[in-house]
C-alpha positions as MATLAB code, in Angstrom:
seq = 'MSDERQRRSWLASANGHADFPLQNLPLGIFSHDDGRKRGGVAIGERILDLQGALQAGVFQGLARQAAEAASTDCLNDYFALGSTARQALRAALLALLDVSSQQREALEPLLLRSDECQMHLPARVGDYTDFYVGIHHAHNVGKLFRPDQPLLANYKYLPIAYHGRASTLCVSGTPVHRPQGQIRPDPSQPPTLAPSQRLDFELEAGIWIGPGNAQGQSIGIAAAPAHIAGFCLLNDWSARDIQAWEYQPLGPFLSKSFATSLSPWVVSPEALAPFRCAQPTRPAGDPQPLPYLFDSADQQNGALDIELQVLLLTERMRSAGQPPQSLAVSNTLFMYWSAAQMVAHHSVNGCKLQPGDLFGTGTLSGPQPGQYGSLLEITGGGRQPLVLDNGEQRSFLECGDEVILRARCRAEGQVSIGFGECRGRVLD';
ca = [
      37.475  -16.619 -162.846;
      37.530  -16.407 -159.023;
      40.707  -14.735 -158.811;
      39.005  -11.763 -160.962;
      36.251  -11.494 -159.202;
      38.523  -11.133 -156.059;
      40.304   -8.789 -157.422;
      39.950   -4.632 -156.650;
      41.879   -1.612 -157.773;
      43.941    1.252 -156.060;
      41.162    3.540 -157.899;
      38.723    3.997 -155.544;
      35.894    5.198 -157.985;
      36.436    1.538 -159.359;
      35.302   -0.582 -156.508;
      31.443   -0.868 -156.271;
      31.298    1.073 -159.487;
      27.592   -0.028 -161.128;
      29.247   -0.020 -164.640;
      32.879   -0.292 -164.641;
      34.598   -1.982 -161.902;
      37.684   -3.431 -162.708;
      35.952   -6.402 -164.447;
      34.570   -4.928 -166.982;
      37.167   -2.056 -168.588;
      35.654   -1.559 -171.726;
      37.188    0.393 -174.425;
      36.519    3.603 -176.449;
      37.548    5.934 -178.260;
      37.644    9.632 -176.207;
      39.032   13.198 -176.502;
      40.073   16.355 -174.175;
      41.045   19.662 -174.142;
      42.920   19.459 -177.017;
      40.058   17.592 -179.216;
      42.457   14.732 -179.891;
      40.423   11.802 -180.228;
      42.248    8.502 -179.205;
      41.419    5.119 -177.683;
      40.874    4.806 -173.708;
      39.492    2.245 -171.253;
      36.554    2.848 -168.484;
      37.380    2.631 -164.863;
      35.527    3.616 -162.321;
      34.700    7.620 -162.643;
      37.784    7.758 -165.676;
      39.358    7.457 -168.580;
      43.240    6.017 -168.737;
      44.684    7.452 -171.897;
      46.298    4.459 -174.462;
      48.610    6.504 -175.870;
      49.775    8.437 -172.471;
      50.215    4.316 -170.968;
      52.338    3.560 -174.266;
      54.848    6.493 -173.806;
      55.221    5.049 -170.393;
      56.165    2.210 -171.034;
      53.241    0.284 -169.355;
      52.914   -2.514 -172.010;
      55.429   -5.783 -173.445;
      54.643   -8.303 -176.019;
      51.125   -8.689 -177.836;
      49.425   -6.567 -174.596;
      51.706   -3.236 -176.166;
      50.731   -4.350 -179.918;
      47.066   -3.939 -178.708;
      47.912   -0.815 -176.946;
      48.957    0.824 -180.041;
      46.176   -0.217 -182.378;
      43.761    0.401 -179.607;
      45.093    3.936 -178.694;
      44.422    5.602 -182.144;
      41.374    7.518 -183.224;
      39.064    4.630 -184.308;
      39.406    0.900 -183.125;
      38.924   -0.559 -185.996;
      42.380   -1.756 -186.273;
      42.242   -3.347 -182.393;
      39.254   -5.094 -183.506;
      41.091   -6.857 -186.770;
      43.505   -8.205 -184.068;
      40.929  -11.019 -182.847;
      41.311  -12.455 -179.312;
      44.342  -13.607 -178.319;
      45.884   -9.403 -178.360;
      41.813   -8.760 -176.675;
      42.927  -11.397 -173.909;
      46.523  -10.090 -173.924;
      45.333   -6.402 -173.169;
      43.175   -6.837 -170.828;
      45.547   -9.244 -168.876;
      47.797   -6.402 -168.377;
      45.633   -3.950 -167.755;
      43.906   -6.329 -164.991;
      47.437   -6.392 -163.323;
      48.197   -2.354 -163.933;
      45.277   -1.044 -162.290;
      44.851   -4.230 -159.825;
      45.766   -2.648 -155.706;
      48.812   -4.895 -155.783;
      49.689   -2.838 -159.643;
      53.739   -1.219 -158.810;
      52.319    1.386 -161.777;
      49.997    3.837 -159.849;
      52.463    6.396 -160.076;
      52.957    6.521 -163.544;
      49.330    5.828 -164.433;
      47.878    8.068 -162.186;
      48.171   11.030 -164.076;
      46.991    9.653 -166.908;
      43.144    8.752 -165.587;
      40.712   11.807 -166.854;
      37.769   12.453 -165.638;
      34.955   10.689 -167.645;
      32.660   14.205 -167.204;
      35.410   16.026 -168.617;
      35.722   14.227 -171.914;
      34.145   13.462 -175.050;
      32.862   10.736 -176.184;
      32.647    9.404 -179.667;
      31.735    6.625 -181.909;
      34.504    3.387 -181.483;
      34.923    2.977 -184.797;
      34.758    3.496 -188.662;
      31.517    1.097 -189.558;
      31.224   -0.002 -193.422;
      28.556   -1.798 -192.974;
      25.579   -1.373 -190.085;
      22.886   -4.617 -190.292;
      20.032   -4.540 -187.857;
      18.999   -8.026 -187.332;
      14.909   -8.952 -186.242;
      16.057  -11.901 -183.144;
      14.095  -10.275 -180.521;
      11.003  -12.875 -180.826;
       8.739  -11.255 -178.848;
       9.019   -8.012 -179.872;
       8.369   -9.979 -183.780;
       5.513  -11.233 -181.855;
       3.563   -8.248 -180.216;
       4.614   -6.079 -183.562;
       3.212   -9.093 -186.013;
      -0.394   -9.423 -183.791;
      -0.505   -5.604 -184.108;
      -0.835   -6.292 -188.128;
      -1.356   -9.791 -188.748;
      -3.624  -11.068 -185.467;
      -3.953  -14.805 -186.905;
       0.023  -14.764 -188.000;
       2.017  -12.561 -185.913;
       5.385  -13.905 -186.939;
       6.042  -15.211 -191.026;
       6.659  -18.525 -192.133;
      10.363  -17.840 -191.991;
      11.219  -16.198 -188.784;
      12.739  -19.609 -186.829;
      13.965  -20.865 -189.955;
      16.561  -18.359 -189.952;
      18.025  -14.778 -188.533;
      16.100  -11.835 -190.228;
      17.670   -8.543 -191.110;
      17.751   -5.426 -193.194;
      21.273   -3.770 -194.262;
      21.088   -0.422 -192.374;
      22.616    3.007 -192.802;
      25.973    3.052 -191.376;
      26.237    6.942 -192.388;
      24.015    8.086 -189.592;
      24.855    6.136 -187.363;
      26.126    8.531 -183.972;
      27.279    8.498 -180.382;
      25.024    8.745 -177.715;
      24.316   12.732 -176.428;
      23.951   13.531 -179.989;
      20.685   15.175 -180.732;
      18.097   13.278 -182.881;
      16.350   15.519 -185.413;
      12.568   14.744 -186.559;
      12.515   13.159 -189.805;
      10.079   13.719 -192.323;
       9.211   11.277 -195.636;
       5.642   10.062 -197.402;
       3.193    9.109 -194.977;
      -0.369    7.773 -195.687;
      -2.155    8.455 -192.892;
      -5.623    8.106 -194.494;
      -5.524    5.267 -196.496;
      -8.584    6.750 -199.539;
      -6.170    9.128 -200.066;
      -2.513    9.520 -201.659;
       0.288   10.162 -199.020;
       1.508   13.864 -198.777;
       5.734   14.650 -197.239;
       5.371   15.142 -193.960;
       7.276   14.845 -190.696;
       6.865   12.125 -188.743;
       4.380   11.859 -186.139;
       5.016    8.399 -184.691;
       8.531    8.847 -184.407;
       9.974    5.791 -182.028;
      12.794    4.256 -179.918;
      13.527    0.403 -180.247;
      15.484   -0.930 -177.658;
      18.631   -2.902 -179.048;
      21.824   -4.408 -178.206;
      24.974   -4.132 -180.757;
      27.609   -6.464 -181.527;
      31.194   -5.574 -182.655;
      32.472   -7.365 -186.045;
      36.330   -8.525 -185.195;
      38.641  -10.367 -187.570;
      36.095  -10.387 -190.991;
      36.304  -13.263 -193.520;
      36.933  -13.735 -197.157;
      34.207  -12.805 -199.705;
      33.096  -15.947 -201.187;
      34.218  -17.958 -197.607;
      31.317  -17.813 -194.678;
      32.078  -18.289 -190.775;
      31.292  -21.716 -189.394;
      29.246  -21.514 -186.337;
      31.702  -23.040 -184.388;
      34.158  -20.216 -185.261;
      32.017  -17.339 -184.956;
      32.331  -15.960 -181.523;
      35.989  -15.188 -182.435;
      34.282  -13.179 -184.967;
      32.671  -11.081 -182.575;
      34.770   -8.218 -180.835;
      32.265   -6.593 -178.232;
      28.536   -5.427 -177.462;
      26.940   -2.169 -176.432;
      23.464   -0.530 -176.567;
      22.003    0.421 -179.555;
      18.620    2.802 -180.260;
      16.792    2.048 -183.678;
      15.171    4.872 -183.638;
      12.069    4.394 -186.181;
       9.365    6.272 -187.989;
       6.541    3.976 -187.360;
       4.249    6.281 -190.237;
       6.800    6.507 -192.553;
       8.056    2.459 -191.894;
       4.177    1.590 -192.254;
       3.865    3.604 -195.594;
       7.512    2.488 -197.174;
       8.168   -1.216 -196.150;
       6.492   -3.275 -198.947;
       7.568   -4.830 -200.430;
      11.464   -4.319 -199.798;
      11.514   -3.182 -195.895;
      12.434    0.021 -193.973;
      14.450    2.903 -195.714;
      14.109    6.457 -194.594;
      11.675    5.341 -191.402;
      15.452    3.901 -190.314;
      17.944    5.318 -191.856;
      17.808    8.780 -190.182;
      19.479    7.858 -186.581;
      20.860    5.233 -184.909;
      21.969    5.857 -181.119;
      25.022    3.875 -179.369;
      26.446    3.681 -176.211;
      30.392    4.608 -177.095;
      32.260    1.898 -174.669;
      32.571   -1.940 -176.234;
      31.991   -4.097 -173.410;
      34.058   -7.497 -174.094;
      33.192  -11.199 -174.620;
      35.896  -11.730 -171.532;
      34.014   -9.303 -169.178;
      30.871  -10.852 -170.573;
      31.849  -14.055 -169.683;
      31.082  -14.706 -166.322;
      27.192  -13.739 -167.608;
      27.461  -16.514 -170.204;
      24.527  -19.146 -170.283;
      22.438  -21.136 -172.324;
      20.046  -20.490 -175.061;
      16.289  -20.348 -174.017;
      14.757  -23.769 -174.813;
      12.656  -24.108 -177.932;
       8.837  -24.212 -177.537;
       8.191  -27.664 -178.401;
       7.257  -27.458 -181.876;
       9.660  -25.045 -183.376;
      11.910  -26.288 -185.520;
      15.778  -27.970 -185.209;
      18.319  -24.762 -186.597;
      19.246  -25.687 -190.039;
      22.796  -27.868 -189.552;
      24.495  -24.579 -190.667;
      23.098  -22.256 -187.702;
      23.502  -25.322 -184.639;
      25.959  -26.201 -182.616;
      25.987  -27.704 -179.679;
      28.518  -25.362 -177.389;
      26.396  -22.041 -178.646;
      23.734  -24.416 -177.426;
      24.783  -24.809 -174.266;
      26.868  -21.069 -173.720;
      25.772  -18.618 -176.190;
      23.458  -16.708 -174.718;
      24.014  -13.660 -172.347;
      22.166  -12.455 -169.280;
      21.818   -8.779 -169.527;
      19.033   -6.757 -168.395;
      18.150   -4.028 -170.514;
      16.418   -0.859 -169.521;
      14.964    2.113 -171.462;
      13.882    5.249 -169.518;
      12.212    8.153 -170.901;
      13.264   12.040 -169.525;
      10.261   14.651 -171.315;
      11.104   18.714 -171.416;
       8.485   18.895 -168.277;
      10.659   16.387 -166.213;
      13.319   18.217 -166.966;
      12.673   21.566 -166.351;
      10.787   20.383 -162.779;
      14.433   18.971 -161.897;
      12.400   15.075 -162.336;
      14.129   11.766 -162.671;
      13.430    9.869 -166.373;
      11.079    7.404 -165.897;
      11.199    3.741 -166.569;
       9.395    2.235 -168.688;
      10.449   -1.068 -169.542;
      12.956   -3.536 -167.714;
      13.552   -6.263 -170.563;
      16.747   -8.937 -171.342;
      18.997  -10.381 -174.157;
      17.654  -13.735 -173.357;
      15.104  -12.663 -175.121;
      16.731  -13.370 -178.046;
      15.406  -16.147 -180.725;
      18.671  -16.656 -182.170;
      22.379  -16.253 -180.851;
      25.512  -13.725 -182.084;
      27.230  -16.921 -183.053;
      23.990  -17.683 -185.370;
      23.550  -13.969 -186.801;
      27.508  -14.016 -187.791;
      27.410  -17.786 -188.893;
      23.621  -16.541 -190.865;
      25.248  -13.309 -192.087;
      28.394  -14.769 -193.606;
      26.762  -17.690 -195.083;
      26.712  -16.956 -198.365;
      30.270  -15.430 -198.852;
      28.969  -11.676 -197.351;
      32.504  -10.523 -196.568;
      32.259   -8.717 -192.555;
      35.388   -6.548 -192.008;
      36.907   -5.162 -188.959;
      34.007   -2.579 -187.691;
      31.101   -3.450 -189.032;
      28.043   -3.186 -186.635;
      25.199   -5.499 -186.163;
      21.986   -4.324 -184.531;
      20.003   -6.835 -182.446;
      16.309   -6.040 -183.479;
      13.982   -5.099 -180.412;
      14.701   -6.966 -177.341;
      11.208   -7.365 -175.706;
       9.733   -9.793 -172.799;
       6.219  -11.247 -173.549;
       5.100   -9.100 -170.581;
       3.798   -5.180 -170.380;
       6.980   -3.946 -168.508;
       9.172   -5.664 -170.715;
       7.954   -4.134 -174.209;
      10.997   -2.321 -176.078;
       9.142    0.237 -178.255;
       6.006    2.229 -177.670;
       4.452    0.809 -180.731;
       4.240   -1.810 -178.210;
       3.741    0.229 -175.318;
       0.284    1.488 -176.528;
      -1.183   -0.322 -179.024;
       0.277    0.955 -182.125;
      -0.468    4.431 -180.412;
      -3.796    2.970 -179.407;
      -3.762    3.320 -175.866;
      -1.429    6.126 -174.424;
       0.848    5.840 -172.321;
       0.360    7.502 -169.025;
       3.799    9.247 -167.091;
       3.969    9.694 -163.346;
       3.720   13.359 -163.843;
       0.395   13.305 -166.196;
       1.773   13.513 -169.458;
       0.593   11.081 -171.730;
       2.950    9.360 -174.564;
       1.264    8.092 -177.993;
       4.928    8.566 -179.715;
       8.233   10.307 -179.047;
       7.773   14.040 -178.511;
       9.871   17.208 -179.001;
      12.270   17.524 -176.125;
      12.025   14.106 -174.853;
      15.208   12.110 -173.951;
      15.446    8.206 -174.582;
      17.603    7.008 -171.985;
      19.018    2.940 -172.631;
      21.087    1.199 -169.891;
      21.822   -2.381 -168.996;
      22.999   -4.240 -166.283;
      25.327   -7.722 -165.628;
      24.975   -9.525 -162.740;
      25.534  -12.924 -161.426;
      25.304  -15.012 -158.279;
      29.433  -14.644 -157.009;
      29.922  -12.408 -159.909;
      30.998   -8.565 -160.037;
      28.349   -6.832 -161.437;
      29.410   -4.509 -164.979;
      27.346   -2.432 -166.659;
      27.567   -0.542 -170.572;
      27.280    2.775 -169.826;
      24.338    4.829 -171.297;
      23.032    5.434 -174.939;
      20.953    8.861 -174.794;
      19.021   10.874 -177.754;
      17.241   13.682 -177.167;
      14.799   14.563 -180.006;
      14.795   17.929 -181.215;
      12.225   18.802 -184.270;
];
């Protein structure tokens, strides 16, 4: 790991890059002038075209097999190969893009300007599951509706989740249309069909599934990390007024299924390894996880220290040339359950996971103001509007508002890496 920390690239824009230095090397799907989707690697301000690199003959052995799988119009086959192939490709890329590489002349023409490329969803998602592992969000929201019992009895025994809608997952930059559905603002009156007036964002991380399991066979928690292909940012847009009327007894439906935004780059477990740490100590009196959810290695090294940020750019800010305003800074350390625990629980009943499946963590808020990952929390359910620096007020999102998610990993002695952005602008 010390060698990797010291490495620099012959591509100048990679050295010191806020998101994509040599130590990151996330994969994604892009298109350039011809509109053809294919796999690429983010490095500095450029994207390395994997199809071009394959044609140049710079990969060998298992790294070539992985590059071939990652060079197509989706990463599903690459995810299916698992960690050994992924690590082989990463090692090859580190060597090829290192300042000492002998392949600079062959690779330089294959580095396309990222601002001239269009990004696409990284994979074909068969199933999308949204968890609820942000305990402070669960407590904050529960307190709004159940002051005496914010968390339900099952919360600390199992990772709660619901099945989302894969067909409306969209890549960063895709506009989000305000949904309509049944709302009931006056409990004494029947519901009406209307556009949502309480549109919200949710600050989440996404988890991409790699190799799956056979139906009827569960994934043990010790093996669960091998089934995780990477991570991204995720905004699970929420229509709070539609949700309030529809969610009992089966949970969210139309209030969530209209759009979920994803950042386009898949950050690998290997790039995140320097930022792993022990799971936060549970409060005294909390139950011990059941055996299928408990693994000593996961407890000691299963959490990730990723700083998460949500920003808002309104139409007035945009017109005035003002930058977006930060609304909250949170962290993945506020997850009550780890990614491995989510995989183990999801499959314990024999549910079949497949390469390219996607998990959302649920909103990751902190315990303090300034760490809340939704407007529902920031505004106390809309009762205390947020006053922005330019004087505008927001209880919930308005037409033209653009929500921007960012993430950063920092640790002493390590090269900082990021996730890029997850953006979505509200259209009525």
